[in-house]
Phi, psi and omega in degrees: 000342181301322181297322180294313180297317180295321179295316178296322179298317178292317179302325182274018172073024182281354170278005178056062183285348184265118181245010179275137177273172174076189183297334177297320177293321178298311181298325180295316178300313183298319179294316184295329183266353182076010181124152181238136176302132187223028175292335167249120181297319178299321178299316178297319180297316181286340171292324175295315181301317184296343186245006182216168186244347187232354180285162176233169178302318180297329179298326183293315176298319181297321181296323181277317190270329185247304178291325178058030175277348172232154184226141180254125180191197183260116184228247184307131179064006182077011179264164179292131181222156170253115183235160174297138185304322181290345180267347187298312180297308177303321180295315180291326177297324182276318189260332188305309182302319179291321180296321177294315179299319180293342182262359185306317181299316180294320176303317180297318179298329181269359180074025183261089179291168178300322180295318179296317181296319180295316179294319180298320179299318178295315183295314182294314180298315180299316180297316181293324177297325182276332190239351178078197185308131184223147181279169177299318181299319180293317180292328176297317179297322179298317180293323177293314180300325179282356179076021184267335174223159186277328183217155186281358179249161180112171188282344181297327181299307181295322180300320180286325175296313180297318180301316179296325175294320179293338174278356179081021187253342172218162176208177177288141178248217181294151175092156181221157177057238184291341181258012185293150178225168175238155182223161173281128183303318183301322179279318185297317183259351180084003179192158178285160175284145173265110189271072178226115182237158182232123185293326180295320178294319179294322178297318178297316180295321178296312181296325178299324184263341187228351184291159358291141183206163181261170177298323178292327174297312181299318179296319179297316181292317188270326188095003177284156173297149182302315179301319177295317179298319181297316179297321179296317179296320179299323180285329187268330188291145175246348177205169179209162179223154174248124180230121180052040177079005180247137179278128177246125181271155179205162173248350179218150171255095190269142177293332176105152176247126182245020180286170173262134176225142172263107182266138180285179179298144179059033180296136184297334179302322182272002180243006188269002187220151175291314184256112183254007186292335179294322183275335185223114180298144185301324182291345179252002188302316184295338178291330184255323177246082185285350183113171179070020179079008182276151174221109187280163174301143186229146169267122185233133177235121178059027180094354182251132178289124181239006180174181176231163179211170175225169187283001171274353176099002178267160181210161177228124182260146176264001182243156187286335185240135179293128184284151175297138178099349181293319180298320179295323178295319179297321176296321182290330174302318180292320177299315183295318182292337179079000000 
C-alpha cells in the first residue's frame, strides 16, 4: 500500500512542484489540485505552503483579494473551497444544481421557499453591486428590510447567502474569519460566470490531482452521484490498478513522493477519498478527526499520517523515530508565516 499512498501524495503536489512566489504561485497550486478546502482560511493558506516553495501567507490573501486569480465560494460537496477563477463557472454549472437540490430539506426547515430564495438572490446581488463588499450583519439587515426573513440572526441568513453563491452571483470578498465579506461576482470579476461544466474534464482534473482513485472517491470529493462519477472516470482514465479487489483509475503512473509534509487543518489530501484508512491508522484517527467536522493539522510522510502538529510549533508523532525533513518543514512554516 505504500506505493499507492506515495503516488497519491505526488499527484497532490506534495513534492512541492510550484516554485513561483506571489499570487501566481498560489493560483498555480490551486489549479494543479483542482481546488483547496477553504472553510478555514488558514487551512487553505497552509495547503498552498505544503505544495509550493516560495509563496507566503500574505500571497494567498493577495491572490484572492487583489489579483483575483482565485475565488472563494461553495463548490465541491457544497463546502467552502478556493478554486481558480476560470474554474468557478464550470464547477458551479456542473455541481450547483445538485447541491441546491440536496439542500432542499434544509431550506424547508428554515422556511425558505423557492420564491423567497429567488427574491433573496436578486436582492443580495443588487445590494452588493451598489454597495460593494458587505458583512453578514449588513446582508442580514438587507434581507430583513426586504421582508424575506423575520430577524437578522439565525441560520437562514447564511443559507440565503450560500444559495446565491451556488447560483454564481456572489462570492467571498476581502477579509477572513470575523472580518469576511461578500461581493457580487459580476462586479468582483468584471463579468458574470459562465455556468457550463463538463464531468469528463472534472474527472481528468481529479485524477491528475488525486489518482489512483475510485469512482466512489471521485463522487465523495466532488459531490456528484456515483454513476455520473464512474462514467467520468472511464472517459478520463488512461490506466488503472486493482487494489484490494477495487479498480482504481489514473492518468499517470507516478513513482511517488515520500517526503514529510506538515499539512494544515482541512487539507484536501485527507479529504479527497471515501476510504482514508490507508493514509490514517484507525488507532490514530481521533487525533486528526476529533469530531464535529474538524480535521486537525497532520504530519504526513509519503502519504501516510504519522503525527499531528499545531500552529504554535509543537507536534506529536505516532512513530518512534523523527523522520528526516521534519526540521526543515518546521523552518518553512516560519518562512511562510513571515
